[in-house]
N, C-alpha and C positions, 0 to 999 in steps of 0.2 A: 864337786857339784855338777849335776847334769845341765848342759846347756838346753835352753828351750827356745826354739825358733818359731816366732809368730809374725813373720813378715812374708807370707806366701803371696801377697799382692805384688811384691817386688820380684820374687823369683821362687822357684821350688826345686828341691833336690831331684836329680835324675833317678827315676824309678829303676829297680834292678832289671826288669824285663826289657826296658828301652836300652839300657847299657849293654845287656847281653846281645841284643839284636845289632848294636853298633859295632861291637868288638872286631868282627872279621874285617870290617871296612876301615878300621883304624890300624889294622896289622897286615894280614896277607892279601886281602881283596882291595887293594888300593887303586885299581884301574880307574881311568877317566871315563865317565859315563858317555862322553862324546866319541870315544874311540870305537871303531867298528869291529875290532878283533874280539875274541871270546872274553879276554880279560876285562875289557871295557864294558862289554855287553852284560856281564854279570852285575856290574854296578848299575847299569841302566835298568835291568830287570828289578833290582832291589828298590830303586827309586820309583818305578812304576807300581810296585806292590804298595809302597808307602802312599803313593798318590791315591790308589784305590781305597786304602784304609781311611784316609782323611775324607775322601768323597763319601764313604759310608758314614763316617762320624758326624758329618755336617748335613747329611741328607741331600747331597748334590745328585744330579741326574747322570753325570758322565765324568770320568777322570779328567777330561779336557777342560772341565770347569775349575780345576785346581791348578793354580800357578804357584810354584815354590819361590820364596824370597829369602832374604837373610834375617828377617825379623818382622815383628808386628808393625814397627815404625815404617819399615820399607813397604810393607803391604798397604798401609794407610796412604803413604805418599804416592804409590803407583795408582791406587784407586782414585784418589782425589785429583791429582795433577793429570793423570792419564785420561780420566773420564771428561774432565772439564775442557782440557785442551782439544780433545778429539771432537767435542760437541760445540766448540765456540761458534761455529757457523749457525747454530740453532738459537743461541742466546748467551748471555754473559752473567746470569745471576746464579749464585750458589748460596745455599742455606745450611747453617749449622748452629751449634749452641756454644755459649761461653764456657761450658764445663767440660769440653772435650779434652782428650789427651793432647799434649803439645804437638805431637806429630800430625794431628789433624789440624789444629789451629794454625800452626806455622805454615803448613802446606796451603791452607786457605788464604793466609795473608800473602803468600807468594803469588797466588792467583790474583789477589787484589792489586798487587803491584803491576801485574800484567794487564790490568784493565777490566778485570771481573768485578762485579758488584757483590760484596759480601754482606749477607744478612745474618746477624746473630740473634737467635730467638731467646726470649727470656725463659728462665726456669723458676719454679716456685720454691718455697722455703725448704723443700725436701730434695731439690735438685732435679725435679721432673719437668719435662716439656709437655705442654698441652697440645694434643693433635690439632685442635682448632687454631692454634697459633701458626702451625705449619700451613694449614689451609689458607689462613689470611695472608701469609707471606708469599704464597705460591702465585706465580703468574706465567704467561706463555714464554717468558724469557729465561725461566728457571731450567738449568741443565743438570743440576746435581743437588741432592739433599743428603747430608751426612749427620747422623745422630748415633751416638755410641749406644751399644746394647746395655752396658752396665758401667757405672763410673768407677774409675780406678782408685779414687780417693775415698769417697763416702759410700760406695757400693750400691747406690740407687740404680734400680732397673728401669729403663725407659720403656714406654708403650710402643714398641717397634711395630707390632702387628697393626695397631690402630693407625700409626703414621703411614704404614704401607697402604692401608685402605684409603686414606686421604689422597694418596698419590695415584690411585687408580685412575686411568684416563688421562693422566698428565704425561708429558714426554720426558719429565725429569727422571734421572736415575736415582736410586736409593742405595746409599752405602751405609753400613754400620761397622763400627770398630767393636768387634766382639772378643778382643784379646782377653779381657777379664771375665767375660760371660761364658765363653766356650769351655767345656770341661767341668764347669761348676753347676750348670743347669742343662737339661736336655736341649739340644740345639738342632733345628731343622730349617734350612734356608727357605724351603718352600712354605713352611708354616709361618716363618717370620715375614716372608714376602719381600725380601731384599734382592737387589741386583748384584751387589758387591758386598763381600764380608771379609774382614781381616781377622786372622787368628795368629797366635804365636806359640812356639814350642815350649819355652822354658816356664810358661805359666801353668802348663799341664803336666809337669814332671818329665818333660823331654829336655834335650840339651839346648844350650844357648846357640845362636847362630843359624836358626831356621825359623821361617814363618811361612804363611800361605795366604793367598788371596783367592776367594771364591769369586769367579766371574761368570755370571749366568750366560748360558748359551745365547748368542746373538748380540751380546754387549761388546762393543769395540773400544779399546783403549789406545792412547798414544804412548809409546814407550818413553820412559824418563831416563833410561840408560841406553848406551849404544855400544855395539861390539859384535859378538857372535849371535847365533840364532837360537840359543837355548830358551826354553820355556816360550816357544812360539814367538821369539823375538822380543818378549816383554821383560825378560830378566836375563840379559846376555852376560853370563859368567859361568865358569866351571861350577857345576852343582856340588854342594857340600854333601856328598853321599852319606857319611856317617851320621851327620846331624839330621838329615832328612829321614833316614831309616829309623833313628831313635824317635823322631817326631811322630812318624807314622804309627809306631807301636804305642807310644804314650797317648796319642790322640784317640786311637781306636779303643784302648782300655778306659781312658777317661770318659768317653762317651757312654760306655757300657756301665760305668759305675756312677754316672752323674746323678741319677735319681736317688740311689741309696745314700750317696755322700751328701746330697742336698739335705736329706732328712737328718743325718747324723750331725753335720756341721751346724745346721740351724739350731738344733737342740743345744749344742755346746755354746754357740754364740749367745743364745737367749739366757742360758744359765749364767754365763760369764757376766753379761750386762746386769742381770738381776742381782747377783752378788755385789757387783760394784756399786750399783745404785743404793742397795740396802746397807752395805757394810762400810762404804766410803763416803758416798754422797757428794754433793757439789759438782755434779757431772751432767753434761748435756749430750744427747745422742745426735750426731750429725747425719743427715740423709733420711731416706724414707724409713719409717718404723717397721714396715712389713715387706714392701717391694724393694728388697735389697739382697745383695749376694749373701749366700748362706754363711760364709766364713768371714764376713767383714763387720768390724766394729770401728767406727770413727767417733771419737769421744773428745769433748772439750772439758777440761777440769778447771773450775773457777779459780782464777788468779794464779795459776801455775802454768808456765810455758811447757808445751808438749816436748820440746827438745830437752828441757831439764829432766823431765820424767824419763825420756828415752835414755839419757846418759846414765842416770842412776840405775835403771833396769839393766843397762849394758854391763855395769859393774857386777851385777848379780848373774850375768850370763843369760839374760832374757832379752831376746832381740825383737824389737818392734820398730815402727816407723813414725816419724812426726809428719808425714805427708807421703806423696808418691816418690818412688825411687828416682824417677826422671826429673824431679824438682830438687833433689838433694844438692846442697851447696848454693842454692839461689836464696839470697836474703830478701825474701818477699813473702807476704802472706799468701796463702793458697788462693789461686784464682777461682777454684771451684767453690770454696766456702764464701768468698766475697760475692761471687755471682749469685749465690743462694741467699744473699742479704745479711750474712753474718758480719758483725763489726770486726775490724782488724784484730782486736784483743782476743775475741773468741777464736778467730782463725789461728792465731799464734798459739793458743792453748790446746790445739787439736793433737790427738795421738791416734794413729791408725794401727789397729791390731787385726791381723788376718790369719785365719786358721787354714790348715790344709790336710792332705791325706794322712800325714803322720801325727797330727795333733791328737792328743788323748785327753780324757777328762782329768787325769792327774796333772797334765801340763797346765790346763786351764785353772785348776784349783791352786797350784803353786804360783801361777802368774798373779792371781787375785790376792793371794796372801802377801806376796812380795810388793805388789802395787800398793797395798794398804800401808805397808811400812814406808814406802817411798813417799807417798802423799802426806803421811803424817809428818815425816821429816821436812819435806819441802814447805808445807804449809806452816810448820812451826817457825821457819826462818822469816816468814812475813807476818807472823801473828794471826794467821787464818785458822779458825777453829776446824778441827778435823772431823 
């Protein structure tokens, strides 16, 4: 029986082009990019090629606006801690939302422990922030606003451009966590209007162990790590040449395929939900019905725990998630769904299904067929009509 992977929101397989680009730097070209001899400089040149690829992929103006990190989480921490601490002399208020990724929320809570005032904006029942709420929370002490481009659990896309317009004329910097957004939708930092943007490699079919932070020219950050002078002193560590090279290739290709993949995955997503609603029923869509990532379905099945469904599908070699991968193992209802006003029972019933580049219509059809059997079985155990 063929395994079907539908957990692209957690990670994605490394695409062949990225692996091919990486291979020399995993074998013969192992030089340290910080070394000044030819061997090291070949690694340096490869890293700078990858930096230009990512610059083009996100619409940055200069390669110097791209800082390599080890992950999207590290990019978020560098953006939030680095920006707020650098600007503490200007004010101590930071604004974010309760549906952010833990790497944003926990970084903001660390700043709160350091004396910053943390403002959590409300979201509506679809998980979206109202730009007017940003305007109302803004004051002359605000040094940073961080709102994710698209939610990692429910897929809701935030009105980033509208929020950026609200911040015009303000001295506050605007950061967005675009780890889930980038590669799934056309992405241009100038069109989004952000000062800082985090992205990650393994969400766009690159290798794990690489991320990047876009830092608009003129924005200054305080380092959060200390050591060497790599990445302009903002990320002092020997650069992971193979991962960065693979990331650059994957990001460049993902940016060029984003529009066509958006159309294809949206059609698969909509077909999948239509079949589930019509053939299974007793289901609720979590997140915005239209302003959502093309490959994301977050569903709550009445009176059946999402984890029970996950485990039954796992037995059939169909791999989905009952939440975000970063929350796996935590015995708590989703903070995203509860912030959206869902009751704990609905939150426990949620299942996240995420499609990617390798997902086919055949995969989706088999998933729905097997899900139908799983729900029939689980609902029979509790006397729930199928």
